[in-house]
N, C-alpha and C positions, 0 to 999 in steps of 0.2 A: 504493500499499499504506499510505500515511501515515495515512489515516483508520482503517484496520484496526488500526494500532498504537495509535491514541488510544482506540479503543473498548475495547481490552484493559484499560485503566485505569479503566473506569467500569461495565461491564455487570453486574459481580458484586455491586455494592454494595447494591442493592435490587431488588425486583421492578419498580418503576418505572424504574429504571435499565436493567434487562434489556430490558423492552419498548420503551423509547425507542431504545436502542442497536440492537435488532433491526430496528426500522423504518428507522433511519438506515442501517444496513448494507445492507438490501435495496435501498433507493433508490440508494445508492452503487453497488452492484453493476449495477444496471439502467442507470444513467446512463454508466458507464465501461466495462463489460464485456459485459453480455448483448446489447447492440445490435450488437456488432462481431464480426468473424471473429477466429479465434485468430491469424491471420497480422498482421491489422491491429493488434491489441492488442500483439503482440510487437514489431512494428516501431516503434510509437509509444513504447513504454517503453525500447526499446534506444536510440532517438535521444535520449530525455530523459537517459539515464545517460551515454552515450558521446559525445554530441554529433555523431553522423554516422549516415548510413543504414545498415540492416543488409543485408548482402550475403548473400542466401540462394542465389543462383544459383552463385556461386563463393566460398564462405566460406574464409577464410584463417586468422583467429584462433580460439583455443580457444573463446572466448565465442560467436562466430558459429557454429562447428560445433555447440556445445551447443544453439544455438537451432534449427539445422537438425534435429537429433536429436529435440528436443521436438516439432517440427511433423510429422516424417515417419517416425520409427521406431516401429514397433508390434510387440510380442510379447505373447502371452497371459499370460506370467509377470511382465511389468512391474508390473501392479497388486498382485500378490501381494508382490513384493519391496518395493514402496513402502509397503505396509501394515505399520505397525510391530507389529501383532500377527501377521498372516498370514506375515510373513517369517521368523518363528521356525521354523515347520514346513517352510518351503521349504529353510532352512539345514539343519535337522535331516536332511531327506531327502537333500540333497546330501552332507553330511558323514558320515551314518550315525550321528549322536550328537546330543544335545541339550545337552551339557555346556558349550557356549559361549553358550547363551541367558541373558539376564538373567532371573531368576525373576519369574514373574507371580503377583501376590497375588489379583487378580481382573480380570475384564473384563466389560463389559455394553454393551448398546445403549441402555439406559434410564437417563437421568440421575437418575431417582428411586431407583435401586438404590444410589446413592452414600450410604453410611451407616456408622456404627461396626459394623454387622453384617457388612458386606462388606470394608471396610478394617480389617483386624485386626493388621496388622504395621507397625511403624514402625521406622526412617524408611523412606519410600517416595516415589515420584514417580508423579504423576497426570498422564496426558496423552491426547489423542485419537490415534487410530491413522492418520488421513488428512490430517493437515496438518503444518505446521512451525512451530517456535518456540512452540507452545502447551504449557505444563506448569507445574505447581506442585509444589514439594518440600514434604513434610510430615515434620517431625522427630519429632513426638510427636502423640498423640491430644489432648492437652490444648490444643494450639494451634489446633486445627481449628474453624473457624466452618463448621458443616455446611450451613446455608442459602446461604451465599455460595459454598462449593464446588460445591454442586449447580447454582447459576447458572452457574458458570464451565463445567461439564461440559454443561449444557443449551445454552449459547451455542456451545461447540466442535462439538457435534453438528450444529448448524445451519450451520456455517461451511462455505462452498463454495470450499474451497482450490484446486480445479481451476479455477474461474472466475477466481480471482485470479491464480493462477500460469500458467494455460494449459499445465499439464503433464498430458498425457492420462492417465498412470497413475493419477493421484489421482481421476478422474471417477466410477468405479464401485466404488470400495472401499466395502464395507459398514461404515458408520461405527460405531465403538465408543469406549468410554472404557477405557484400559488402565491399571491400577495395578501398578507394578513395584517390587521391592524397591530401595531406593536403595543403589547401590554406594558403599562408603566403604573407605578404607584403614585400616590398623591405627592411623594417627594420627587418625582420624575425619574425614578430608578426602575430598571429591569426587575420584575418580581422573583422572589425565590422559587426554585423548581423542586418539586417533591416527587421522587420517583419510588412508587410503591411496588415492591417485588413480591410476587404471589407464587407459592409452590403448591401444586394440587389444590388451589383455591385458598390457601391459607396465606395471610399477610405475614411474611417472616421478617422483613426489614424495610425501612424507608431511607433511601439515599437522598440527602439534601444538598443542593447547590445554593449557597447562602450568600447574599450581598455580593453578587459577581463584579459590581462596579466599585466595591469598596474592600471589605476584608476578603472576599472571594474564598470562602471556606468550603470544605467538602466533608461532611459528616453523616454517620449512619446511626439510625435509631430503630428500637424495636417497636412493637405494636403499642406499648404503653409510654412511648416517647422517652425511653431510657437510652443513653449513648451506648452504642456497641463498639467494641475496641477493634475495628478492622477497617480496611480500605479495600475497595473493589473497583480498579480502574486501569487505564492503559498507560499511565505514566511509568517511568523507570525507577521510581522510588522503591527502595529495597526494604524500608521499614515502615511500620504503621506510625503516623504522626497524629497525636491526639488532636481533637477538635480545639482550635485556638480561642473560640468564644463560646458562650453559653447561647444556644439558639432556642427561642421559645417555640412551643407548638403552635402551628397556624391556627387561626380562629375557625377555619373550615375543615379541620382534621377529621371530625366525626363524618362530615358529608363525603370527604375524600374516601374514607374507608368504606362507606356505604356504596358509593358508585364503583369504586375499585372492585368490590366483592362481586358485584353483578357482572362485570366484565370478566373477571378472573375464572368464573365457572366454566368458561369456554375454552381454557387452556390448561395444560399441564404446568407450564411456567409462563409468566407474563409480567411485563413491567408496564405499569400505568402511570404516566406523568401528569402532574397537575401544577397549575400556578394559583397562588393566592394573591389577589390583588386587593389589598386592604379589606380583606374579608370576603371578596367575590371570588367565586371559584370558577376556573376554566380547566378543561382537559387539553394538554398539550399533544400527546400522542400516545400510541399503544406500540410496545416494543416486544416482539416475540422472542428474541435471542439477544439478551444484553451483551453489548461488546462483540457480538458474534460468537461468544464463547471463547474469547481470547483475552478478556481483561483479567489481570492477576490479583489474587486476594493477597493482602499483607495484614496479618501473619497468614501464610499459606494454609495452615490447618483448617481455616474457615471454609475453604473450598471443599474439603471432605465433610465438614460438619454440615453444611447446607445441601451438599450432594446427598447425603444419607436422608435428608428430609424429603426429597423429591422422588416420588415413585413413578417410574415411567410406564407401569402397567395399569395405573388408574385412568 
């Protein structure tokens, strides 16, 4: 994934950069992904990250079981839930209301539609519906370089996130660019992100991204809002770093749990992301395989602890 990260820093700068990066990207996909099976790709990357072979016959850790789910679990609603636009209707149908959806300003399958005529409200966030970590925040119309923004969107629509991640649910999502209202608190900050992790329908822990424009802390809590002594992420840190601040429970925590429980019953493992904006609750996204099953626990024994809690036969 390293080359993909590097390309993000260049493709939007000019038309020449765009076409050069597109060519490099396609060659990279062919060399590293298109020639191999999903299991081969998954086993190779797992060993690169964890330094050991992936056990798919008798998986024990949570990351191993997430890999098993990636390669074996299939349901027709999975692509809908993974679609950052399509999941809104799925959630609306499930809950009987759209009040928890982040408002959409516009959506389109054509990058040429990205213009002042379609993006009329600020601040906003622009992102593709079929990938991960691709987005740009626009605070005002005056700061937008429209040709560069259209190049970003054009590249995003060509990105084969399924091939990169080997997560089946992304393969057939109809690709779109989605522009949403940027959620901000009364203080003008991006709200905290609460990621509720469910195993067999049980809420096991809540991963919190706190004050990203200030302290920028990452902390994990249990169902009763007690700090848990581990980290689960893709950084290279080798040791668990205790939470640097005391984080209060959000006002909408009970409602988060209620909604998350309704969603979780459809999955063996699922992560449901919420935003609390001064007590107003929004659903961010539904993630079927946190980190693609490649994020490391620190301390690492928590990988086995939570792996034991996930029953793949249920």
